[in-house]
C-alpha positions as a printed Julia matrix, in Angstrom:
246×3 Matrix{Float64}:
 -22.01  -154.84  -19.53
 -22.46  -153.48  -16.14
 -25.9   -153.13  -14.33
 -27.29  -149.1   -14.78
 -27.62  -147.82  -11.36
 -29.25  -144.81  -10.06
 -27.7   -142.42   -8.14
 -28.21  -142.56   -4.0
 -28.08  -138.47   -4.56
 -31.03  -139.29   -6.79
 -33.45  -139.55   -3.18
 -32.65  -136.41   -2.01
 -32.86  -134.61   -4.28
 -36.15  -136.04   -6.16
 -37.19  -134.7    -2.59
 -36.08  -131.1    -3.52
 -37.72  -131.01   -6.92
 -41.16  -131.82   -5.27
 -40.19  -129.16   -2.95
 -39.72  -127.03   -6.51
 -43.32  -128.65   -7.91
 -44.9   -127.71   -5.05
 -43.61  -124.38   -6.01
 -45.13  -124.46   -9.19
 -48.44  -125.81   -8.89
 -48.67  -122.44   -5.92
 -48.1   -119.8    -8.47
 -50.77  -122.48  -10.89
 -53.28  -121.46   -8.02
 -52.84  -118.44   -7.91
 -52.98  -117.15  -10.62
 -56.7   -119.19  -11.18
 -57.89  -117.74   -7.55
 -57.41  -120.73   -5.84
 -55.21  -118.8    -3.03
 -56.5   -121.57    0.05
 -54.96  -124.35   -2.39
 -51.73  -122.37   -3.06
 -50.65  -121.62    0.23
 -51.54  -125.2     1.01
 -48.36  -125.55   -1.2
 -46.49  -123.84    0.07
 -46.39  -126.3     3.02
 -46.29  -129.01    0.93
 -43.41  -127.45    0.18
 -41.87  -126.75    3.2
 -42.4   -130.32    3.92
 -40.08  -131.36    1.38
 -37.49  -128.78    1.53
 -37.01  -130.61    5.38
 -37.39  -133.75    4.98
 -34.49  -133.14    1.44
 -31.48  -132.48    3.55
 -32.5   -135.52    6.4
 -32.25  -137.81    3.71
 -29.29  -136.59    2.08
 -27.29  -137.36    5.84
 -28.74  -140.44    6.01
 -27.78  -141.41    2.77
 -24.43  -139.68    3.13
 -24.68  -137.61    0.23
 -24.74  -133.86    1.69
 -23.08  -131.8    -1.48
 -22.05  -128.91   -3.49
 -24.6   -129.53   -5.89
 -27.2   -130.14   -3.3
 -26.86  -126.76   -1.92
 -26.98  -125.06   -5.05
 -30.25  -127.0    -6.52
 -31.77  -126.7    -2.95
 -31.26  -122.63   -2.88
 -32.42  -122.57   -6.75
 -35.93  -124.46   -5.38
 -36.21  -122.13   -2.59
 -36.51  -119.61   -4.84
 -39.68  -120.4    -6.27
 -41.07  -122.28   -3.29
 -41.17  -119.23   -1.2
 -39.63  -116.86   -2.86
 -41.65  -116.14   -6.24
 -44.56  -117.86   -4.63
 -45.53  -116.78   -1.88
 -45.25  -113.29   -3.24
 -47.5   -113.46   -6.42
 -49.6   -115.09   -3.52
 -50.15  -112.47   -2.42
 -49.72  -110.11   -5.03
 -53.16  -111.21   -6.54
 -54.83  -111.59   -3.11
 -54.06  -108.7    -1.92
 -51.8   -105.95   -3.37
 -53.58  -106.9    -7.12
 -55.47  -103.53   -6.0
 -52.82  -101.01   -5.75
 -50.99  -101.55   -9.32
 -47.5   -100.9    -9.97
 -46.73  -100.12   -5.64
 -48.6   -103.29   -5.32
 -46.26  -105.15   -7.48
 -42.7   -103.7    -6.2
 -44.17  -104.52   -2.15
 -45.21  -107.41   -3.1
 -41.68  -108.54   -4.31
 -40.15  -108.16   -1.42
 -40.15  -111.51   -0.31
 -38.58  -113.22   -3.0
 -36.03  -109.69   -3.73
 -34.99  -110.33   -0.01
 -34.95  -113.82    0.25
 -32.6   -114.03   -2.4
 -30.25  -112.25   -1.43
 -30.89  -114.46    1.65
 -29.69  -117.38    0.28
 -27.21  -116.25   -1.7
 -25.73  -114.95    1.47
 -26.29  -118.54    3.09
 -24.77  -119.93    0.23
 -21.77  -118.43    0.8
 -21.48  -118.58    4.39
 -21.3   -121.62    4.34
 -18.41  -123.95    5.29
 -19.37  -127.38    6.3
 -22.18  -128.42    4.15
 -22.1   -131.45    6.56
 -22.7   -129.61    9.74
 -26.36  -128.01   10.27
 -25.56  -124.26   11.82
 -27.94  -121.52   13.45
 -28.91  -119.09   11.02
 -28.09  -116.15   10.77
 -31.13  -114.04    9.31
 -34.91  -115.65    8.77
 -34.95  -118.13    7.03
 -36.7   -118.37    3.77
 -39.41  -120.82    4.07
 -40.22  -119.46    7.42
 -40.89  -116.42    5.27
 -43.04  -117.71    3.12
 -44.65  -120.17    5.61
 -45.92  -116.95    7.26
 -46.78  -115.5     4.45
 -49.02  -117.98    3.03
 -50.96  -119.09    7.09
 -52.07  -115.4     6.78
 -53.53  -116.77    3.53
 -54.93  -120.18    4.85
 -56.04  -118.48    7.88
 -57.71  -114.99    6.75
 -58.61  -115.31    3.69
 -62.59  -115.3     3.35
 -61.96  -116.21   -0.26
 -62.44  -112.62   -1.69
 -60.42  -110.82    0.71
 -58.34  -111.0     4.23
 -60.62  -110.29    7.05
 -60.03  -107.65    9.77
 -57.85  -106.94   11.61
 -55.34  -109.32    9.39
 -55.47  -106.64    6.49
 -54.61  -103.53    8.08
 -51.17  -105.72    9.03
 -49.96  -107.65    5.63
 -47.95  -104.28    4.62
 -45.99  -104.57    7.56
 -45.9   -107.68    7.61
 -44.29  -108.79    4.98
 -41.46  -105.23    5.19
 -40.23  -106.93    8.6
 -40.03  -110.05    7.3
 -38.63  -108.89    3.72
 -35.55  -107.33    6.18
 -35.56  -109.79    8.63
 -34.31  -112.14    6.01
 -30.98  -109.91    5.24
 -31.15  -109.27    8.59
 -27.93  -111.04   10.9
 -30.99  -111.82   13.91
 -29.97  -115.85   14.37
 -32.58  -118.53   14.65
 -31.99  -121.48   16.1
 -32.06  -125.18   14.36
 -33.79  -127.79   15.44
 -31.71  -129.61   17.73
 -29.75  -133.16   17.0
 -32.11  -135.6    19.38
 -29.14  -137.94   19.65
 -26.82  -135.38   21.99
 -30.4   -134.22   23.84
 -30.54  -135.96   27.78
 -33.39  -137.97   27.99
 -34.79  -134.99   29.59
 -34.45  -132.75   27.41
 -35.74  -135.49   24.85
 -39.23  -135.86   27.01
 -39.54  -132.34   27.23
 -39.95  -131.47   23.58
 -41.64  -134.41   22.67
 -44.66  -133.18   25.15
 -44.17  -129.7    23.59
 -44.42  -131.14   20.47
 -47.54  -132.77   21.36
 -48.9   -129.46   23.56
 -48.31  -127.59   20.13
 -49.78  -130.57   17.49
 -53.0   -130.11   20.17
 -53.64  -126.72   20.12
 -52.47  -126.38   16.19
 -55.86  -129.62   16.01
 -58.22  -127.53   18.37
 -57.95  -123.96   16.59
 -58.43  -125.59   13.08
 -54.92  -125.0    12.61
 -54.63  -121.01   13.43
 -52.75  -121.54   16.41
 -49.55  -122.66   13.75
 -49.62  -119.15   13.09
 -49.28  -118.07   16.09
 -46.81  -120.1    16.86
 -44.57  -119.03   13.44
 -44.56  -114.71   14.8
 -43.28  -116.64   18.29
 -40.41  -117.95   16.81
 -39.94  -114.84   14.96
 -40.37  -112.23   17.66
 -38.85  -114.87   19.96
 -35.78  -114.5    17.65
 -35.49  -110.3    17.12
 -36.0   -109.64   20.87
 -33.05  -112.2    21.59
 -30.51  -110.34   19.93
 -32.62  -107.41   20.84
 -31.49  -108.3    24.62
 -28.01  -109.72   23.93
 -27.11  -105.85   21.96
 -27.74  -104.53   25.23
 -26.62  -106.45   27.86
 -23.9   -108.74   25.97
 -22.24  -108.35   22.48
 -21.44  -112.06   21.78
 -23.9   -113.02   19.99
 -23.93  -110.22   17.73
 -19.9   -110.88   16.82
 -20.63  -114.45   16.36
 -23.39  -113.38   14.0
 -20.64  -110.65   12.35
 -18.43  -113.99   11.56
C-alpha cells in the first residue's frame, strides 16, 4: 500500500489561496465599513502574491496551472477588492456613475492579467512587466484609504485626486509602459547588492518614521518613474518601445 504524498506544488498553491482569502477578507471588511482593515488585507494579499512565485521556484513546481491560479486570485484580491473598497469608501455617493468609476480597476485589471497570460513564453523566466502590474494599482488605492481616510471620508486634498488616480491607474495597467521586476540578487555585483540593501534600509526607516505614509509616495514615485521613462524613450530612443510592441 503506497503512502499518501502531498505534492510539492501544494506549498506555492497554498500561498496563492491565502492571497485570494485575504482579498475576500478585504471585501468583507469593506462591506462592513471597516475600510482601514480592508485596505490592510489588500496589503496582506500582496505579501502572499509576492511569495507564491518565489515558493514555486524554490520547490521547482512552476507551472501554467500556477500561473492561471495566480491570475484568478489577483482578479479577486487586486481587482474586485480595491474596486469595492473605493466604491464603499468614496464613490458610493455618486450613484451609478460611482459604480462605473469604481469598476475600472477591476475591468482593466482583468484585461491586464489576460494579456499577461497569453504573452507568457517561458514561465520559468521572470520578465519585466509591460503595463502597470495589478498589485501595484491595488496597493496604491489601498494606501490612499489606509493613510488618508479618517473613518468618515477621504481627507483633503487627497479626495480631489481620487477620480484621476483611479482612471490613470486603470489605463496604465493596459498600457505598454515597462515596469521592472525585482533584480535577481545572485546575478548582481557586490557593490550593487550593498547599494540595494542600503536603499531598502533607508526606505524602511522613512516608512517607520512617517507612520507608513512614505510608502504611498514611494509607490507613486515608482509609477511615475515608469511613465516618465517611457516618455523619455519615446522622444529620444524608441528601442524600448519596439521591445514593448513585440
